[in-house]
N, C-alpha and C positions, 0 to 999 in steps of 0.2 A: 505492499501500500504506499502511496507516496505520501511525501511529508506535505503536513495543510500548507506551510510558505512557498512549496512549489505550484502549488496549485493554481490555475488560472483565476479570473472572479468568476467566470461562468462554471468554473469547475467546482469552485467552493459552493458557491450557491445548489449547484447539483448534489452535492457531498452532503447538506445539511438537509436539502428536503429528502434525500432517501434515508438520512436519520428517523426522520417524524414520521415517516412510512411503515406502516405495519400489515403484515399479509400473512393470514394464517386459515390453515382448514380445519374444522370442527365437525365430528362426528355425532350424527343424530341415533339416540337410540331406540329402542323399541315403543318405548314411553314416552318419544316426544322430546326428549330432553337433550341438552349438547352444554360441553363443558367449554368455557371459552379460556383459552391462552394466559397465564399471569401476566404477559404483558398488556394484553387488550383490558385484563381486569384492572389493571393500573392504572391505564389512561380513564376507564369509566367512573374511576373511584367506588369500586365494587368489590366485595369481599362475602364469605358465607352469610346467607341469610339476607343481604341487599337486596331491595326490587328497584328496579329499572324499568322506565317506560318505555314502550316499542311503537314507533312512530311510522306510518305509511303515508308516504307524500309524494305526488309525482310520479306514482310509478316505481319508487325506491323505497328500502324499508331500513330504516336506521334505530340502533340502540341508542337510547341517550343518556348522557353521563348522571352520575348520582345526586341530584340536588345536594344532601346532606354531607356531602366530601367535599373539604377543603381542599382545593386544587394549585389555588393561585393565591398570593398575599401580598398585596402592596401595602409598604410602610414609607410613611413621609418622615424623613428624617428629618425636616426642617419644613418649617411656612415661610422663611424670609429668603430672599432672592437678593443677588445681584445688579438685576438688569431693569428696565422699565416698560418692557414690550408693548407693541399699541395694542396684540391682542389679547393680552393676557387680562382676566377675570379678577385677579387680584385687587384690580382698581377698585371694586366696589366692596372691599371688604369694611369691616370695624372692628374686626378681631385683634386680638394681640398675635403678636410674631412670638416664634419661640423654636428652640430644636429639642430633639429626643435627649432622653438623659442615657449614661452609660448603664445605669439600673436598671432603666426599661427595657434597654436593647438584651441585656442579659436574661431578665425576669423571660423575656419572648422566647430568645434561642433555648432557654432550659424549658420551654412547654412545648416547644415543635414536634418531640418527639411523639406528640397526641395524636399528630396528622399523618400518618403512613403515605397518603397518595397525594401529599404535597409537591407540586412540581416545579415551580417557579417560584419567586419572591423578586419581585419588582420595588427595587428603593424609588418611588417618586410620589407626586402630592401636588400640590400649588405652590410649591419652593424649589429653590435649586438646590438637589441632594449635595452637590459639591461644595456648598457654603460650610455644611458640618464640621466641624476640625477633627472628627474621628469618623470620618467615613469611610475610610481602609479599613478601620479598627469594625466597623459594624459588619462589610461586608465578610473579614474574616470568621466576624464572631456565628453568623449567619451560616456561614458555609462549613465551618465546622461542626453547626448544628445539625445541619437536612442535609439530604441528597438532590437538594432541589437547585435549580439553575438560579445564578441570582445576575439581575439585571439593574441597570441604571438608566433612567433619563434625565437628560442634561442639555443645559443652552452651550457646553464646550468652552466656556471661556477659561474657566480655572483649572485647566486639566492640563497643567505643566506637566515637565518629564518628570520629575519628584513623583507627583500627585498618580501619572498614571502607572507608574513601576510601581508604585504601591499598592494600586486596587488591581492590578494581573496577579500580583504576588499573593494578594489576599485570597485570591478566586474566582475574581471577577467573569463571569461567563458571556456577557453580552452589555455593549454600550447602544443605547438610542441616543441620538443628537437631534437638536431641534434646529431645523435652518430656515424652512420659512420662505425662500428667495434662493435662486439657483446662479444669481451674480453681486457681486459685492456692494452694488449702490441700493438693489431692492433690500438686500439682508440688513445692509445697516440701517436704512430708513425703517424697517418694520423692527425689528431688536436692538431697541435704542440703549446703548451703553456697550454694544459687542462688535468685533472685528471679521468680517467674513474669511479673511486672510489667516488672519489670529489663530480662527476657530478650528480652520481647515487643516492649518499645522497641525494643531491638537489632535486631530482625527487620526491623520496620517501618521503620527507620532505612536499613537496609542496601536495601531495598527502592526506598525513593522516591530514596535517592541512586543508586541504578542507573537507574532512570526520568529523574532530571535530567539524567544524560551521556546518554540514550539509546543504553544499552547494554543488549543482551538479555542477560536475567539468570535462572536457574532460583533457586527457591524449594522444598526439601522439608523436609518432617513427618519424624522418625522417633520412633514410639511401642512400647515394649516394654509388652506387656499381661501381664498376670496377675490374679490373684483379687481382690487388693484393687483396682484401677484398670479393672476390667474396664469399669462401668458408665458411665467417663468417656467412652466412644467414643459414646456417645447425645448428646452435645454437642461431639462433635469438629469439625462444620460450622462452629461459633461460631469455632472457634481458626485454622480452615482459612481463613476469610475474614478474621479479623482480622489474620491475616498475612501473607495474600495469597500462602500457596504455593500451588504447580500439581500436587506431588503429595504423598501422605501413604503412609508404608510403618510398616507394622504387623508386629513380630514378638512370639514369644513369647519369654519370660525364660529367660537361657541358666542354669544354677541350679548354684551354686557351694557351695551348705549345700543340709541336710536340708530346713531350713522354706523355701528358695528352691524345693525341687522340690515341695514341698507346694502351693507358690503358683501352680504352671503349671496353664493350663486345656487341656491336651492330650494328659493320659496316654491316653485310647481313638482320638486319631490317629494318635500314636504306635505304639500294640500292634494296633489294629485297621486301621493304615495306611486311615482315612477319607481321602477326596477323593485316592486313589491310582490309581484303576482297575483292572479285573481281567479279565484276559483271557475267563476262563469263565463271566463274570457276566452276566446279561441286560444289554441296555443301554438306557438310557430316556432319550429326545431330550424335552426339554421346550421350548414356545414363551416368549415373553416374557408376564412377567404383571405383573399388579399386586402389590405386596406389602402387603396391607392384612389385616385381622382376619380376614376369610373365607380367606385362602389362606395365612399366616402355620404354621396348624398343618399343613397338608398338605406344605407346602414344607419344612417343618421333618422331616417324617417322613422324606420322600424324601433329604433330605441326608445326615440320619442312619444312615439303612438301606442306600441303593445306592451301590456303588462307582464304576460306570458312568453318570454322570449326565452327559448334555450338553444345551447352551443351543442348540438347531437344531443345527448341525453341529460345535459347539465344546465339547470335553471341559470339564468342569468339574473335572477331576483335577488335583492337582499331580504335580510329579516326584516319586520317591521312589526311594531307591537310587542317586543317582547325584548327582556335584558340580557343580554351578555354576561355581565358581572354576578347574575345569580345563576343565568344558565351552564356559567362556566366554572362555577364554584368560586368565585373569589370573596375576599373579605379586605378589609382597608383597616391600616391603624394612623392614626394622625399623630401628629408629632407629641402631643400632649398624653398619650395612651388611650384615647377615646376610639372607639371599634365601631366602624359604619359598614354598611351593607354594599355601596359603592361609590365612585369617585362623583357624584351629583350629588349624595346627600353626607359628604364630607364635612364641610362648611357650610356655613349660613352665605349667599350671596345674592345677588342680583342678575337678572339677564331679560333679556325683552324677545317678546314674539308675537309676530301682527301689532308691531306698534305698541302694546301695552307692558309695561312694566312688569316683570315676575321676581317676588320675592321668596326667594326656596331656602325654608327652615331645614336645615342639617336632622338626621336622624341618629342617633345614637344610641347603640344597641349596650353597650358595656365599658367600663371602664378599665385597663388593664393595671392600672396602679394598685386596683384593690380586688380584683377579681383576674383569675387565667381567662387566656384566649380560648381554651377548649372550653370553659364553663360559658363563657359568653355565647360561642358558635353551636354550643348544643342546646343553649336555654330555648324554654316554648316560644318566646317570642320571636329568635330569630327562625326558629324552624319553619313557624307559622306563615314568617314575612316572605320566606324564600319558596315555600308554596303558593302563596298568595299572586307574587309577580310571575312565576312561573306560568298562571292561568292567563296573569294580564286583563283580567276584567275591569280594565279603566274605561273611563269616557275616551272618544278620541280627541281628546283636547287640539291636537297640533293639525285636525282636518278642521274641525267648527271654529275654534279658537273666538272670542270677543265678548264673552259672557264675563261678570267678574269671579268665577269660580279661577279661569285663569291667572290673575293675579298672584295667586299663592298655591303650594302646593299643599293645603291643607284639607282640601275636599273636593270631592268632585260631583256633577248631576249622577252618576250613576248611584249615589249614596255611599261611595267610600269614604273614608278620613284617613288621617295624615298618617303616614306619605302619601300622598296619590302620585302616579307617575306617568297618566295619559300625556300630559305635556313635554313629558323628557325626551329632548333630541339623541341622548344615546341610544334609547327604545327605538327612536324611528329609522337608527343607521346613519344616522345626519352627524354625527359627532363620533370619533372613535380615539381608542389611545393604544397605544404598546402595550 
């Protein structure tokens, strides 16, 4: 097998894709039962006695992961940041800033043994993780306590050689870097206080250090798209090549002002539910096609006008009215030890939808300072909330919008009470996070 540092970018991507692909044969006995291999059970968060949901949709059958197994944990090292980006929702905050203590990290690490299906720990939140003076120690402590991969989302400005070396030696597996612009001019305008060339050099350095250490290392780019920078995507391949990234995640902006809402490029996708699929509409299956001057207009027409588009047998629709945070077994720990079910409910904040100010109140299920994460995760309240969000029987506030219920996440017209999720842009696949 070739050394990772000898792989070309396209080879690295292929190798990483193969690592996540699991194929296995199972044998059905006379009673109609079959045993799943351990690696599949681990991905599903399932063990003896676990009840799993089986879903048939679009002619395909899938086994859905166990909602009650924690598989991905987000830890917010700090709510402070060294930048003042235009798109940051922290501008609406009135909360005090702070950083997680070593004592709290130690308590968390000690308790991770209670979660055998934990696959990933992401150090991220509404602050800049590298601002925390003990960030390398946090990575090292969590890595020693769990077999989960350790990831960080960062703006990249503080990633000097010493810190990069320290993070890699501590066991960092993947780094996500926020760019929001593929050119120096646009990047520096959006990410005020940052420097495009500095961040790019920092990213290249940690990639090269990982290669020199013969360490498997993933690098992703996060890109917040809006009207002012949408054309930057035309040159995104240059940024991918220069940085050595193997993943690119594009998300819409989360609007915290009316002007920011006007910058969104997805109002029809939200109100008309583009790319969401519709059981009552015709199904259109496409073969692989060249994308050129001859096909671009017909393909654009199909993408704009039809919900049930398939590429051969794979739907092009995105999930709507469902919560990835819940469905994929995630939980979030704030810097002060408060535990929330999702990023949207981690902090009190303000957003805008249909020109209305929405005051979002955080939903906190327990305090790590006084309880263990296992106790909080397995509580009846948290269990019931996961089941409720999975069903997602909330009013479709993202479509009708305009009544007073939309102004808060306290209740909706279907009789649901705090927290209600019908207006959540993450649940509509408008916003996504690494």
